[in-house]
DRENDO-1510 file (C-alpha; in Angstrom, 1 decimal, always signed):
<recs>
REC; n; res; u; v; w
REC; 1; MET; +180.4; +89.6; +126.5 .
REC; 2; ASP; +183.8; +89.2; +124.8 .
REC; 3; LYS; +182.9; +87.8; +121.3 .
REC; 4; LEU; +185.5; +84.9; +121.8 .
REC; 5; LEU; +183.3; +83.8; +124.7 .
REC; 6; LEU; +180.3; +83.3; +122.4 .
REC; 7; LYS; +182.0; +80.1; +121.3 .
REC; 8; PRO; +184.3; +79.5; +124.4 .
REC; 9; LYS; +187.5; +77.7; +123.8 .
REC; 10; LEU; +189.4; +76.1; +126.7 .
REC; 11; ARG; +193.2; +76.7; +126.6 .
REC; 12; ASN; +195.7; +74.0; +127.2 .
REC; 13; VAL; +195.4; +74.2; +131.0 .
REC; 14; ASN; +196.5; +72.1; +133.9 .
REC; 15; VAL; +193.8; +69.6; +135.0 .
REC; 16; GLN; +194.1; +67.3; +138.0 .
REC; 17; ARG; +191.5; +64.9; +139.5 .
REC; 18; ILE; +191.2; +65.6; +143.2 .
REC; 19; THR; +188.8; +65.2; +146.1 .
REC; 20; HIS; +187.5; +68.4; +147.7 .
REC; 21; GLN; +185.3; +68.3; +150.7 .
REC; 22; GLY; +184.5; +64.6; +150.0 .
REC; 23; GLU; +183.5; +65.3; +146.3 .
REC; 24; PRO; +185.5; +64.4; +143.2 .
REC; 25; VAL; +186.4; +67.5; +141.3 .
REC; 26; PHE; +188.7; +68.7; +138.5 .
REC; 27; LEU; +191.2; +71.2; +139.7 .
REC; 28; MET; +191.8; +73.5; +136.7 .
REC; 29; GLN; +194.7; +76.0; +136.6 .
REC; 30; ASP; +196.5; +78.2; +134.1 .
REC; 31; GLY; +199.8; +76.5; +133.4 .
REC; 32; LEU; +201.5; +79.8; +132.5 .
REC; 33; ARG; +200.7; +81.1; +136.0 .
REC; 34; LEU; +199.2; +84.3; +134.6 .
REC; 35; SER; +196.5; +83.9; +137.2 .
REC; 36; GLU; +196.7; +82.5; +140.7 .
REC; 37; SER; +193.0; +81.6; +140.4 .
REC; 38; ALA; +191.9; +78.0; +140.2 .
REC; 39; ILE; +188.6; +76.4; +139.3 .
REC; 40; LEU; +187.2; +73.4; +141.2 .
REC; 41; LEU; +184.8; +71.9; +138.7 .
REC; 42; PRO; +182.6; +68.9; +139.8 .
REC; 43; GLN; +183.6; +65.9; +137.8 .
REC; 44; ALA; +180.0; +65.4; +136.7 .
REC; 45; LEU; +180.4; +68.7; +134.8 .
REC; 46; GLY; +183.5; +67.5; +132.9 .
REC; 47; PRO; +181.5; +67.4; +129.7 .
REC; 48; LEU; +181.0; +71.2; +129.9 .
REC; 49; ALA; +184.7; +71.8; +129.8 .
REC; 50; MET; +185.1; +69.2; +126.9 .
REC; 51; LEU; +182.5; +71.1; +124.9 .
REC; 52; CYS; +184.4; +74.4; +125.3 .
REC; 53; ASP; +186.3; +73.7; +122.1 .
REC; 54; GLY; +185.7; +76.9; +120.2 .
REC; 55; GLN; +183.1; +75.1; +117.9 .
REC; 56; HIS; +180.0; +75.4; +120.0 .
REC; 57; THR; +177.9; +78.4; +121.1 .
REC; 58; LEU; +176.5; +78.6; +124.7 .
REC; 59; PRO; +173.0; +77.4; +123.6 .
REC; 60; GLU; +174.6; +74.5; +121.6 .
REC; 61; ILE; +176.7; +73.5; +124.6 .
REC; 62; GLN; +173.6; +73.6; +126.8 .
REC; 63; ALA; +171.7; +71.4; +124.4 .
REC; 64; ALA; +174.6; +68.9; +124.0 .
REC; 65; LEU; +174.9; +68.6; +127.8 .
REC; 66; GLU; +171.2; +67.6; +128.0 .
REC; 67; VAL; +170.9; +65.4; +125.0 .
REC; 68; ARG; +174.3; +63.6; +125.1 .
REC; 69; PHE; +175.0; +63.6; +128.8 .
REC; 70; GLY; +171.6; +64.0; +130.6 .
REC; 71; LEU; +172.8; +67.2; +132.3 .
REC; 72; ARG; +170.3; +70.0; +132.6 .
REC; 73; LEU; +172.2; +73.1; +133.3 .
REC; 74; PRO; +170.4; +76.5; +133.5 .
REC; 75; SER; +171.7; +79.2; +131.2 .
REC; 76; SER; +172.5; +81.4; +134.2 .
REC; 77; ILE; +174.7; +78.8; +135.9 .
REC; 78; MET; +176.5; +77.8; +132.7 .
REC; 79; GLU; +177.2; +81.5; +131.8 .
REC; 80; ASN; +178.5; +82.0; +135.3 .
REC; 81; LEU; +180.9; +79.0; +135.0 .
REC; 82; ILE; +182.2; +80.3; +131.6 .
REC; 83; GLU; +182.7; +83.7; +133.2 .
REC; 84; GLN; +184.7; +82.1; +136.0 .
REC; 85; PHE; +186.8; +80.2; +133.4 .
REC; 86; ASP; +187.6; +83.4; +131.8 .
REC; 87; GLN; +188.5; +85.3; +135.0 .
REC; 88; ALA; +190.9; +82.4; +135.8 .
REC; 89; LEU; +192.4; +82.9; +132.3 .
REC; 90; LEU; +191.5; +79.4; +131.3 .
REC; 91; LEU; +189.9; +80.4; +127.9 .
REC; 92; GLU; +191.3; +81.9; +124.7 .
REC; 93; SER; +189.8; +85.4; +125.2 .
REC; 94; ASP; +190.7; +89.1; +125.2 .
REC; 95; ALA; +191.4; +88.8; +129.0 .
REC; 96; PHE; +194.0; +86.1; +128.5 .
REC; 97; GLU; +195.6; +87.8; +125.5 .
REC; 98; GLN; +196.0; +91.0; +127.4 .
REC; 99; ALA; +197.5; +89.2; +130.5 .
REC; 100; LYS; +199.8; +87.3; +128.2 .
REC; 101; GLN; +201.2; +90.3; +126.4 .
REC; 102; ARG; +201.8; +92.1; +129.7 .
REC; 103; ALA; +203.6; +89.1; +131.0 .
REC; 104; ILE; +205.8; +88.7; +127.8 .
REC; 105; THR; +206.8; +92.4; +128.1 .
REC; 106; ASP; +207.9; +92.0; +131.7 .
REC; 107; PHE; +209.7; +88.7; +131.0 .
REC; 108; ARG; +211.8; +90.1; +128.2 .
REC; 109; ALA; +212.6; +93.3; +130.1 .
REC; 110; ALA; +213.8; +91.5; +133.2 .
REC; 111; PRO; +217.6; +91.0; +133.7 .
REC; 112; HIS; +217.0; +87.3; +133.9 .
REC; 113; ARG; +214.5; +84.6; +134.3 .
REC; 114; GLU; +213.6; +84.5; +137.9 .
REC; 115; PRO; +213.5; +81.0; +139.6 .
REC; 116; ALA; +209.9; +80.0; +139.8 .
REC; 117; LEU; +210.3; +77.2; +142.3 .
REC; 118; ALA; +212.8; +78.7; +144.8 .
REC; 119; GLY; +211.1; +78.6; +148.2 .
REC; 120; LEU; +208.5; +76.1; +147.0 .
REC; 121; SER; +210.2; +73.0; +145.6 .
REC; 122; TYR; +213.7; +73.7; +146.9 .
REC; 123; PRO; +215.2; +76.2; +149.4 .
REC; 124; ALA; +215.5; +79.8; +148.2 .
REC; 125; ASP; +218.6; +80.2; +150.5 .
REC; 126; SER; +221.8; +79.2; +148.7 .
REC; 127; THR; +223.5; +77.7; +151.7 .
REC; 128; GLN; +220.4; +75.5; +152.5 .
REC; 129; LEU; +220.1; +74.5; +148.9 .
REC; 130; ARG; +223.8; +73.5; +148.6 .
REC; 131; GLN; +223.3; +71.5; +151.7 .
REC; 132; LEU; +220.3; +69.7; +150.4 .
REC; 133; LEU; +221.9; +68.7; +147.2 .
REC; 134; GLN; +225.1; +67.6; +149.0 .
REC; 135; ASN; +222.9; +65.4; +151.3 .
REC; 136; TYR; +221.5; +63.7; +148.2 .
REC; 137; LEU; +225.0; +63.1; +146.8 .
REC; 138; ASP; +226.2; +61.7; +150.1 .
REC; 139; ASP; +223.3; +59.3; +150.4 .
REC; 140; VAL; +223.8; +57.7; +146.9 .
REC; 141; GLY; +227.4; +57.0; +147.7 .
REC; 142; ASP; +229.7; +55.8; +144.8 .
REC; 143; VAL; +228.4; +55.8; +141.3 .
REC; 144; PRO; +230.1; +54.9; +138.0 .
REC; 145; ALA; +232.2; +57.8; +137.0 .
REC; 146; MET; +231.6; +58.4; +133.3 .
REC; 147; PRO; +234.5; +59.9; +131.2 .
REC; 148; ALA; +235.1; +63.6; +131.1 .
REC; 149; GLY; +234.5; +63.4; +127.4 .
REC; 150; SER; +230.8; +62.3; +127.9 .
REC; 151; ARG; +228.5; +64.5; +125.8 .
REC; 152; GLY; +225.0; +64.0; +127.2 .
REC; 153; ILE; +223.0; +63.3; +130.2 .
REC; 154; ILE; +219.3; +62.5; +130.9 .
REC; 155; SER; +218.1; +64.0; +134.1 .
REC; 156; PRO; +214.7; +63.8; +135.8 .
REC; 157; HIS; +212.6; +66.9; +136.3 .
REC; 158; ILE; +210.4; +65.5; +138.9 .
REC; 159; ASP; +210.4; +67.3; +142.3 .
REC; 160; TYR; +213.5; +66.7; +144.4 .
REC; 161; PRO; +211.8; +65.0; +147.4 .
REC; 162; ARG; +210.8; +62.2; +145.1 .
REC; 163; GLY; +213.6; +62.2; +142.5 .
REC; 164; GLY; +216.6; +63.5; +144.5 .
REC; 165; PRO; +218.5; +60.2; +144.7 .
REC; 166; VAL; +218.2; +59.7; +140.9 .
REC; 167; TYR; +219.2; +63.3; +140.2 .
REC; 168; ALA; +222.2; +62.9; +142.5 .
REC; 169; ALA; +223.4; +59.5; +140.9 .
REC; 170; GLY; +223.1; +60.8; +137.3 .
REC; 171; TRP; +224.8; +64.2; +137.9 .
REC; 172; ALA; +227.5; +62.7; +140.0 .
REC; 173; SER; +228.3; +60.2; +137.3 .
REC; 174; ALA; +228.6; +63.0; +134.7 .
REC; 175; ALA; +230.4; +65.4; +137.0 .
REC; 176; ALA; +233.7; +65.5; +135.1 .
REC; 177; ALA; +232.0; +66.2; +131.8 .
REC; 178; ILE; +229.8; +68.9; +133.4 .
REC; 179; ARG; +232.7; +70.7; +135.0 .
REC; 180; GLU; +234.7; +70.7; +131.8 .
REC; 181; ALA; +231.9; +71.8; +129.5 .
REC; 182; GLU; +232.3; +75.0; +127.6 .
REC; 183; LEU; +228.7; +75.1; +126.4 .
REC; 184; ILE; +225.5; +73.5; +127.8 .
REC; 185; ILE; +222.5; +72.7; +125.6 .
REC; 186; VAL; +219.3; +72.0; +127.5 .
REC; 187; PHE; +216.3; +70.3; +125.9 .
REC; 188; GLY; +213.4; +70.4; +128.4 .
REC; 189; THR; +209.9; +69.2; +128.2 .
REC; 190; ASP; +207.4; +72.0; +127.6 .
REC; 191; HIS; +204.4; +70.8; +129.7 .
REC; 192; ASN; +202.3; +73.7; +128.1 .
REC; 193; GLY; +203.8; +73.4; +124.6 .
REC; 194; GLY; +201.9; +72.6; +121.4 .
REC; 195; LEU; +202.5; +69.9; +118.9 .
REC; 196; GLY; +206.2; +69.8; +117.7 .
REC; 197; THR; +207.2; +73.1; +119.2 .
REC; 198; LEU; +210.9; +74.1; +119.7 .
REC; 199; THR; +211.1; +77.2; +121.9 .
REC; 200; PRO; +214.4; +78.8; +122.8 .
REC; 201; THR; +214.8; +82.1; +124.7 .
REC; 202; PRO; +217.6; +84.7; +124.8 .
REC; 203; GLN; +216.8; +85.3; +128.4 .
REC; 204; ASN; +219.4; +84.3; +131.0 .
REC; 205; TYR; +218.4; +81.8; +133.7 .
REC; 206; ALA; +219.0; +82.4; +137.4 .
REC; 207; SER; +218.7; +80.3; +140.6 .
REC; 208; PRO; +219.7; +80.8; +144.2 .
REC; 209; LEU; +223.2; +79.5; +143.1 .
REC; 210; GLY; +223.8; +82.3; +140.6 .
REC; 211; LEU; +223.3; +83.2; +136.9 .
REC; 212; MET; +223.8; +80.9; +134.0 .
REC; 213; PRO; +224.1; +83.1; +130.9 .
REC; 214; THR; +222.3; +82.2; +127.8 .
REC; 215; GLU; +224.3; +82.1; +124.6 .
REC; 216; GLN; +222.2; +84.7; +122.7 .
REC; 217; ALA; +224.1; +84.4; +119.4 .
REC; 218; ILE; +223.1; +80.7; +119.1 .
REC; 219; VAL; +219.5; +81.5; +120.1 .
REC; 220; GLY; +219.5; +84.1; +117.4 .
REC; 221; GLN; +220.6; +81.5; +114.7 .
REC; 222; LEU; +217.9; +79.1; +116.0 .
REC; 223; ALA; +215.3; +81.8; +115.7 .
REC; 224; GLU; +216.3; +82.5; +112.2 .
REC; 225; ALA; +216.1; +78.8; +111.3 .
REC; 226; LEU; +212.7; +78.4; +112.9 .
REC; 227; GLY; +211.3; +81.8; +112.0 .
REC; 228; PRO; +211.1; +84.4; +114.8 .
REC; 229; GLU; +207.4; +84.1; +115.2 .
REC; 230; ARG; +207.4; +80.3; +115.6 .
REC; 231; ALA; +210.5; +80.4; +117.8 .
REC; 232; PHE; +209.3; +82.8; +120.3 .
REC; 233; SER; +205.5; +82.4; +120.1 .
REC; 234; ASP; +205.6; +80.3; +123.3 .
REC; 235; GLU; +208.7; +82.0; +124.9 .
REC; 236; LEU; +206.6; +82.9; +127.9 .
REC; 237; HIS; +206.4; +79.1; +128.8 .
REC; 238; HIS; +210.0; +79.5; +130.0 .
REC; 239; ARG; +208.8; +81.7; +132.8 .
REC; 240; ALA; +207.0; +79.0; +134.9 .
REC; 241; GLU; +208.2; +75.7; +133.3 .
REC; 242; HIS; +210.1; +73.6; +135.7 .
REC; 243; SER; +211.9; +71.2; +133.4 .
REC; 244; ILE; +214.9; +73.5; +132.8 .
REC; 245; GLU; +214.9; +75.1; +136.2 .
REC; 246; LEU; +215.3; +71.9; +138.2 .
REC; 247; VAL; +218.2; +70.6; +136.1 .
REC; 248; LEU; +219.8; +74.1; +136.1 .
REC; 249; VAL; +220.2; +73.9; +139.9 .
REC; 250; TRP; +222.0; +70.6; +139.7 .
REC; 251; LEU; +224.1; +71.8; +136.8 .
REC; 252; GLN; +225.2; +74.9; +138.7 .
REC; 253; TYR; +226.0; +72.9; +141.9 .
REC; 254; MET; +228.1; +70.4; +140.0 .
REC; 255; ARG; +230.0; +73.2; +138.3 .
REC; 256; ARG; +230.8; +74.6; +141.7 .
REC; 257; GLY; +229.3; +77.9; +140.9 .
REC; 258; GLN; +231.3; +78.3; +137.7 .
REC; 259; PRO; +229.0; +79.9; +135.0 .
REC; 260; CYS; +228.8; +78.3; +131.5 .
REC; 261; PRO; +227.1; +79.6; +128.4 .
REC; 262; MET; +223.8; +77.8; +128.0 .
REC; 263; VAL; +221.1; +77.3; +125.2 .
REC; 264; PRO; +217.8; +76.6; +126.9 .
REC; 265; ILE; +215.2; +75.0; +124.6 .
REC; 266; LEU; +211.7; +73.8; +125.4 .
REC; 267; THR; +210.3; +71.0; +123.3 .
REC; 268; GLY; +206.6; +70.3; +122.7 .
REC; 269; SER; +204.5; +67.2; +122.2 .
REC; 270; PHE; +205.2; +64.6; +119.6 .
REC; 271; HIS; +201.6; +63.2; +119.8 .
REC; 272; HIS; +200.9; +64.0; +116.2 .
REC; 273; PHE; +204.1; +62.1; +115.0 .
REC; 274; MET; +203.4; +59.2; +117.2 .
REC; 275; THR; +199.8; +58.7; +116.0 .
REC; 276; GLY; +200.7; +59.2; +112.4 .
REC; 277; GLN; +198.9; +62.5; +111.9 .
REC; 278; ALA; +202.2; +64.1; +110.7 .
REC; 279; ALA; +205.6; +62.9; +109.7 .
REC; 280; ILE; +208.6; +64.2; +111.5 .
REC; 281; GLU; +210.5; +64.3; +108.2 .
REC; 282; SER; +208.1; +67.1; +107.1 .
REC; 283; GLU; +209.7; +69.4; +109.6 .
REC; 284; PRO; +212.8; +70.8; +107.7 .
REC; 285; ALA; +213.4; +73.4; +110.5 .
REC; 286; TYR; +214.4; +70.5; +112.8 .
REC; 287; ARG; +217.3; +69.6; +110.7 .
REC; 288; GLU; +218.5; +73.2; +110.5 .
REC; 289; VAL; +218.3; +73.6; +114.2 .
REC; 290; ILE; +220.3; +70.4; +114.7 .
REC; 291; ASP; +222.9; +71.5; +112.1 .
REC; 292; ILE; +223.4; +74.8; +114.0 .
REC; 293; LEU; +223.8; +73.1; +117.3 .
REC; 294; GLN; +226.2; +70.5; +115.9 .
REC; 295; ALA; +228.3; +73.2; +114.3 .
REC; 296; HIS; +228.8; +74.9; +117.6 .
REC; 297; MET; +229.5; +71.5; +119.3 .
REC; 298; ARG; +232.5; +71.0; +117.0 .
REC; 299; GLN; +234.0; +74.3; +118.2 .
REC; 300; ARG; +233.5; +74.0; +121.9 .
REC; 301; ARG; +233.3; +71.2; +124.5 .
REC; 302; THR; +229.5; +70.7; +124.8 .
REC; 303; VAL; +227.3; +68.7; +127.0 .
REC; 304; ILE; +223.6; +68.2; +126.2 .
REC; 305; VAL; +221.1; +67.8; +129.1 .
REC; 306; ALA; +217.8; +66.1; +128.2 .
REC; 307; SER; +215.4; +67.0; +131.0 .
REC; 308; GLY; +212.5; +64.4; +131.0 .
REC; 309; ASP; +210.8; +61.8; +133.1 .
REC; 310; LEU; +209.7; +58.4; +131.8 .
REC; 311; ALA; +206.3; +56.8; +132.2 .
REC; 312; HIS; +203.3; +58.4; +133.9 .
REC; 313; LEU; +200.8; +55.6; +134.8 .
REC; 314; GLY; +197.7; +55.4; +137.0 .
REC; 315; PRO; +194.6; +57.4; +138.1 .
REC; 316; ALA; +196.7; +60.6; +138.5 .
REC; 317; PHE; +197.1; +60.5; +134.7 .
REC; 318; GLY; +193.6; +59.4; +133.7 .
REC; 319; GLU; +194.3; +55.7; +133.7 .
REC; 320; ALA; +193.4; +52.7; +135.8 .
REC; 321; PRO; +195.0; +52.1; +139.1 .
REC; 322; LEU; +198.2; +50.1; +139.0 .
REC; 323; THR; +198.2; +46.6; +140.5 .
REC; 324; LYS; +201.3; +44.9; +141.9 .
REC; 325; ALA; +201.6; +43.2; +138.5 .
REC; 326; ASP; +201.2; +46.5; +136.6 .
REC; 327; HIS; +203.9; +48.0; +138.9 .
REC; 328; ALA; +206.3; +45.2; +138.0 .
REC; 329; GLN; +205.5; +45.5; +134.3 .
REC; 330; MET; +206.2; +49.2; +134.5 .
REC; 331; LYS; +209.7; +48.4; +135.4 .
REC; 332; VAL; +210.1; +45.8; +132.7 .
REC; 333; ASP; +208.9; +48.3; +130.1 .
REC; 334; ASP; +211.2; +51.0; +131.5 .
REC; 335; GLU; +214.2; +48.7; +131.3 .
REC; 336; ALA; +213.4; +48.2; +127.6 .
REC; 337; LEU; +213.2; +51.9; +127.2 .
REC; 338; LEU; +216.5; +52.5; +128.9 .
REC; 339; ALA; +218.2; +49.8; +126.8 .
REC; 340; ASN; +216.9; +51.6; +123.6 .
REC; 341; LEU; +218.1; +55.0; +124.8 .
REC; 342; SER; +221.5; +53.6; +125.6 .
REC; 343; GLN; +221.8; +52.4; +122.0 .
REC; 344; GLY; +222.2; +56.1; +121.1 .
REC; 345; ASP; +220.2; +56.1; +117.9 .
REC; 346; ALA; +217.5; +58.8; +117.5 .
REC; 347; ASP; +215.6; +57.2; +114.6 .
REC; 348; GLN; +215.6; +53.9; +116.4 .
REC; 349; PHE; +214.3; +55.5; +119.5 .
REC; 350; PHE; +211.5; +57.3; +117.6 .
REC; 351; GLU; +210.3; +54.1; +116.1 .
REC; 352; PHE; +210.5; +52.3; +119.4 .
REC; 353; MET; +208.3; +55.0; +121.0 .
REC; 354; LYS; +205.9; +55.0; +118.1 .
REC; 355; ALA; +205.4; +51.3; +118.3 .
REC; 356; GLY; +203.6; +51.7; +121.6 .
REC; 357; GLN; +205.8; +53.2; +124.3 .
REC; 358; TYR; +204.4; +56.7; +123.8 .
REC; 359; GLU; +201.1; +55.3; +125.2 .
REC; 360; ARG; +202.9; +55.1; +128.5 .
REC; 361; ASN; +203.0; +58.9; +128.7 .
REC; 362; VAL; +206.7; +59.3; +128.5 .
REC; 363; CYS; +207.0; +63.0; +129.0 .
REC; 364; GLY; +210.7; +63.0; +128.0 .
REC; 365; LEU; +210.0; +61.8; +124.5 .
REC; 366; SER; +210.7; +65.0; +122.6 .
REC; 367; PRO; +213.8; +66.1; +124.6 .
REC; 368; PHE; +215.3; +62.6; +124.4 .
REC; 369; TYR; +214.8; +62.6; +120.7 .
REC; 370; PHE; +216.3; +66.0; +120.0 .
REC; 371; SER; +219.2; +65.2; +122.3 .
REC; 372; LEU; +219.9; +61.9; +120.5 .
REC; 373; LYS; +219.5; +63.6; +117.1 .
REC; 374; THR; +222.0; +66.4; +118.0 .
REC; 375; LEU; +224.6; +64.1; +119.5 .
REC; 376; GLY; +224.6; +61.8; +116.6 .
REC; 377; ALA; +226.1; +58.4; +117.0 .
REC; 378; THR; +226.6; +57.7; +120.7 .
REC; 379; ARG; +226.3; +55.1; +123.4 .
REC; 380; GLY; +224.7; +55.5; +126.8 .
REC; 381; ARG; +224.7; +54.0; +130.2 .
REC; 382; ALA; +221.8; +54.0; +132.7 .
REC; 383; ILE; +223.0; +55.1; +136.1 .
REC; 384; ALA; +219.9; +55.2; +138.2 .
REC; 385; TYR; +216.2; +54.4; +138.1 .
REC; 386; ASP; +213.1; +54.7; +140.3 .
REC; 387; ARG; +209.4; +54.6; +140.3 .
REC; 388; CYS; +207.9; +57.5; +142.2 .
REC; 389; PRO; +204.4; +57.5; +143.8 .
REC; 390; ALA; +202.1; +60.0; +142.2 .
REC; 391; ASP; +199.0; +59.7; +144.4 .
REC; 392; GLN; +198.1; +59.0; +148.0 .
REC; 393; ASN; +197.0; +55.5; +147.3 .
REC; 394; ASN; +200.2; +54.2; +145.7 .
REC; 395; THR; +198.2; +53.4; +142.5 .
REC; 396; SER; +199.9; +56.0; +140.2 .
REC; 397; PHE; +203.6; +56.3; +139.5 .
REC; 398; VAL; +206.1; +58.3; +137.5 .
REC; 399; SER; +209.3; +56.6; +136.6 .
REC; 400; VAL; +212.6; +58.5; +136.3 .
REC; 401; CYS; +216.2; +57.8; +135.3 .
REC; 402; GLY; +219.7; +59.1; +135.2 .
REC; 403; LEU; +221.6; +58.1; +132.0 .
REC; 404; VAL; +224.9; +59.4; +130.5 .
REC; 405; TRP; +225.7; +59.4; +126.8 .
REC; 406; GLU; +229.4; +59.2; +125.8 .
</recs>
């Protein structure tokens, strides 16, 4: 057995609570899509996954399951489950590292980053895709036209069937600025990212609507500021992450197919900053990154795109079902969040989130912060808002918005 499996450690994988054949299970998948395999783990065995933290041997896990949780699991079954975890690349192991290195080599050698969601979340055919986006724009009708000098936009990254009208309103409002931009900086949520990560890539991005070239010189400067190892250790996350891809499609459509240099940056979790485990001021590389981006913004007409959704509440996210009162309160809290974002002050936004808003699972926290910090003093206007269902029972919701900063 791989020595790493003697004390198995579960990676940061995607976990969903679902019902399979009438039984509650955890659907566990590799977020990097290095493997198409998935594990359906009975929810009663959730403690097994929790104990795969790299600190416990298999006998220790077996003993803890029985003593702490009353679960008697034969060694043969437990070892079989651990082996299945490893085959699905859910564990930190030799198998995962080998698969990751092969994927990194292929990603960097490719002429561009292939669209991961074409044909799945949106049409792979360019004509059909253009028609889909135009239909959304036609349906929202007139929206406030923000000035051509506007410098930033918040866009959702939820799927188009749920978020399409909000995407359309926000991008239509910022259309003049988007079309006149000479440089686009995209901060997108890294759903597989670690604490405080900033991950650019020199790879170009493509969609069915064409190629958006990455400004490699700027990426090189960012990598020097962060340190190449830190900057690119999670570069593979770009391959399957949807947060940049779904806004890129709208960006290309609103520019009527005209390419524009882009700087794609994935941003990781701020949990350690929000809970006081670390101080954001202790990250001097952040200031260097922002200085580099601001220097280029002074030379070219630049638009920053913050790709992030708002709150994630309900059983789909490990919380209690939302009542009608909870659903109404969600909107009240989101209105306060949008009002804060519209103030255009990064430090004020950070403190507002730290005071309790982060507990609402706002997945756009880090891209919103870096966008505001890079923009400097600004003011924003909320253009569109919605609460999108996230389960079949209408007890879980994701809120999204379109907002433009001047």
